N, C-alpha and C positions, 0 to 999 in steps of 0.2 A: 924809550921805554920798550925795548924789543921783547922783554919777557912777559908783557901783558897782552900780547897778541898770540897768534898761533905759534906752535913750537918753532924756535929759531933755527937757522941753518946749523948753529953750533949744537943743536940737540937739547936746548934747555926746555924743560917742561912748562906747560901753561901754569900760571899762578893759580893756586887753590885757596879760595877764601871761604870762610864761614860767616854768614850774617846771622846774628842772634837777635830775635825779636821777642818782645814780651807779649802782651795781650793784643797787640796790633791796633793801636790807636789810629785814628784817621791820618794823623801827621806821619807817624813812623811807618805805618803799614804801606801807605802810598809811596813814601820815600824809598823803602826797601824794595818794593816792586820795580820802581823806576830805576833804582840803582842796579838791581839784579839784571834787568833787561839790558841796560847799557854795558855792564861788565861782560855779560855773556856774548853780546855782539862784538866785543873786543877780544874775545878768545879766553876770557877768564873763566875758570870753573867756580861755580857758585853753589854753595849749599845754604839753604835757609832753615835755621832751627827756630821753630815757632809752634804754638798750639795748632793742632790739626785743623781746626775750623778756619784759621786765617788763610789757608791756601784756597779754600772755597771762595773767600771774599776777594783776595788779591791775586790769585792765580799765579803764584810764583813758578809753578811747573810749566805754565803756559808760555813763559818767556825764556824757558830753557834752564831754569835752576832746579836743583835737586832739593826737595822738601823733606825734612826730618821732623816728625812730631816730638816736640819737647814741651811739656806742660809749663804754664806760667807759675813756677814754684821753685823754691830753693831747697826742696827736700832731697835727701841723698839719691833717690832713684832718678829724679830729673837731672841732677847735676851729673850723675853717672852717664845718662844718655847724651848729655851735652859734651861730656869729656870724650866719649867714644866718637861722636861726630867731628870733633875738633882734632882727632888723633893725627890726621895726615895734612892738616891745614898749614899753609905757609903764613897765614894771617887770619886773625879773628876780629870781626867788626861787630860790636854790640850797639844796639839802638835803644837808648833809655837807661836810666839809672839802675833799675832792677835787673834788666838784661845784662848790664855791665857787671853787676855784682855776681850774677850766676856764671858769667863767662870767667870772671876772676877766680871763682871757686873751682870751675872745671879745669882751667889751665894750671892751677896750682903753681908749681915751680918750673913749669915748662918755659922755654925761651921764646915760644911763639909770640910774635908781636900782637898786642891788643890795641885796637882803636875803639873808642867809645864816643858816640854822638849823643849829646844832651839836647833833646828836643824841647823839653819843658822844665820849668822850675817846680820842684815838688814843695808841697806845703805840709807843715805839721806844727803841733802846739804841745807845750808841756814836755813830758818825758819823751814823747815821740819825736820832738824837735831835736833832742840830743841824739837819739838813734839815727835820725836822718843825717845829721852832720857827720856822724861816724861812718855811715854808709857812703856818703859823698866823698869823704876823705879816703876811704878804702879804695873806691873805684878810681878816683882821680889819680891816686899814687900808683895804682896797678897799671894804668894805661900808658902806652908809649906816646899816644897822642889823644887828646880830648878835643873833639870838634863841637863847638857850641853854636846853636842856630841864632844866637843874639850876642851882642857884646856883653850884656849882663851875665849870660851863662858862661861866657869865656872868663870873665872876671871872677865869677863864683868858683869855677874849676881851679883857677890859679890860687885863689884864697884857700882852697882845700888841698893844695900841695901838688897840683898837676905839673909834671915836668915840662910838658909842651901842650899848650891850649891855643886853639886857633878858631877864628870865625869860619863857620861852615857855609858853603853855598848849598842851599836846599831848595830845589825846584819842585813845585807841585805839578804833577802831570795835568795838562789841560784836557778837560773832558771833551771827547769827540762828539760833535754834533753835526747835523746837516743844516744847511741854510746859514744865514748871517746871524749876527747877534743883535740886530735891531729889535726894538720893542715889538713890532708887528710880527716878527718872525720867530719870537721865542715860543717854544712848545708849551704854552701856558694854559690853554683852555682846559685840557683834560686834567692836568694837575690841580688847577684852581677849582674845578668842579668837584674833584675828589675831596679836597680839604674844606669845601664850603665857602669859597671866596669868589663866586662868579660875578657878583655885582657889588663888590666892596674891595677896598685896597687889601693886599696881602703883605704882611710883614713876616719875615723868616728869621728865626734864631736857631742855632745848633750848638749842642754841647752837653756834656755830662751834667746831670741834675744834682750838683753838689754845692756847698756853701761858697765856693770860690769863683763861680761862673756868673754871678750877678743876676740870677733869674728872679730873685725877690725884687730887685730894682725894676726889672721888666714888668712885673705884675703891678708894682706901684705906678709905673708910667702908664700902663694900660687903663688904670682908673681915670687918668687925665684925658686920654684920647677917646674913651668910649662914648663921649658926648658928641663926637662928630657924626655927621649924617652923609653917607652911611659910615658906621663905625668900622675902622680897620680891624681885620682879623689877624691876630698874632699866632703863628704856628711855631711851636718849639719842638724840634726833633732831638731825641736823646733820652737816655734812662739814667737813673741814679737814686741815691738814698733820699733825696728831697721830693721824689715824685708824689707821694701821698700828701705831703704838706702843701705843695703847690696846687695839686688838684683840688684840695679842700678849699683853698683860698679862691680859686677860680669859680667854684660853685657857690661858696658863701657870698662872694662879692659880685657875682654875675658878671665876670670879666670876659671880654671878647678874646679869649685865649684858648687854644687847643694844644694839648700835649699828644704828640703822635708817636712817641717811643722811638726805638732805633729804626732807621730807614736805610735802604740800600740805593735810594734815588735822591740823595742829598743834592747833587748838582742840578737835577731837574727841578727840585723844589726851590732852590735858590734862584734859578733862571726864571722861574715863573713869578717871582715876588716883585712887588713894587719897591720895597726897601729890604735890606738885610741889616740885622741888628746884632752887634757884638758887645754885650754889656760888661764883659770882663773875662778872666780866665788866665791860666798859667802858660798857655802855648806861646812860644816865641814867634812862630810863624803860623798864625791862625789859618786853618783850612777854610773856614767860612769867609774870612777876609779875602783870601786869595781867590776863592771861587766866585765871590761876588764881583770883584774887580774884573776877573776874566770874563764873566758873563755880562758885564756892563750894567750891573744892578747897583744903584746908589747904596752906600754903606754908612751907617751911623755906628761908631765904636767908642767904647770907653778908652780914654787916654791913659793906659796902664801898661807897664812893662815896655816892650819894644814895639808896640803896635804902631806908634807914630813913625818909627823908622821903616816899618813895612809898607804902610799905606801912603806916607807923605801927605800931599794935599789932595789925594784921591778919595778921601772920606771926610765926613763931618765927625770931629772928635768932641766928646763931652767928658766932664769929670767922672771918675769911677764912683758909682754909688749915688749919683745925683739923678733921681728919677724925674724931677721937675725939668731939668735941663734936657734930658733924653726925650721926654714927651714933647717939649717945645720944639726941638729940632725935627722930630717926626712930623708934627703938625705942619710946620713951616714947609718941609719938603713935599708933603702930600699936596699942599696947596700951591706949589710953585713948580710947574713942569720945566720951566727954563733953568731953574737951579738944579733940578735933577739931571738935566742934560749936561750942564757944566760939570757936575760930579762924574758923569759917565766918561766925558772926554778926559778929565784929569786922571781918572782911574786907568783908562787905557794907556795914557802916557806913563803912569807909574808902573804898570805891568811890564812895559818895555824895558824898565831898568832892572827887573828881577833876573836872577840867573836862570839860564835855560837848563833843561835836563842834561844836555851834552856838557855844559859847563860844570854842572854838579858832578857828573861822572868823571870828568877830566881832573877836577880838584881831588877827588877821592883817590883816583889812580896815581896822582902825583905823590900823595901821602903813602900809599901802598909801596910805590917805587922806592921811596926813601927808606922804608923799613924792611925791604926784602931785596936788597941789592945783591946779596950772595945767596944763591939757592943751588941745590944739587942738580946735576945734569941727569937726563933720562938714561 
């Protein structure tokens, strides 16, 4: 793959790619930053088209990419900005369904190859479900290659007419920490004091506060374990349309739960927790699940989608929506340090099976290589 490194002796120019990102979800944002870093290190020119604030969060420019502000919108002005940014690209790579749709509009009839990574499965009901199918079909058929982060998403892309759909290797960058990952060395004291869990177990959940993430199930379970002494504190990081509904329940039922909104220290919060909880959600490769196993924090997760493929035997799985089962597992783990240690060891073994960042970049480069075999010389 000589053309993906520095200019070759034959004078071939470096590969020019545009990465299109929507709102910058934790999964896609971290992936694009990791991908941009790896591509730039291999001599690829990378432009990231994303809302302006995402560069402050993920620092695309800090890893050598060029950032272009493109709002998360499909209006004509945004599409025109994206079209301009893609004008000289050898290949465009969109991350997420809506980003893929905007890239499709921007490229129009251009022959520029389009790669789309589907990170999550979108949900819709009624008339919106029909529109979602149309959107998926449009994007799947426009892409030269669809990369799905789970076998379920690959099958879905094929059912929507994708010419070429493949399972994607997507690595989560490992948070950089000092010290080891042993319980006694986790930077927990300050974080636990801040959230109010200095002398009680801390449970962590992360996710958008919407109907599909299982937060209502978490609150139902919290009713069950609030009788423990001391009662565990459940901290939920994230924002969304259910915030006021959940807060009202917490107050009315006097549940040991705190909503802390969006946070930029998620990895620290998870590392400080006694247990991490994943009650549901559409992500194929949950950031919380990956961070919990990386940090050796025992994970309890709803057995939904491709979660079992991701975590293997490195987590305790419970049926989706079963608050009683979730609460029972939490109570059992909190009372059994030996079982928690077993989960930590299994989780560490499972992490070793996940693709590395280098492997992720290598797979993407191999796809780019297939699609850009013939490019003009400098």
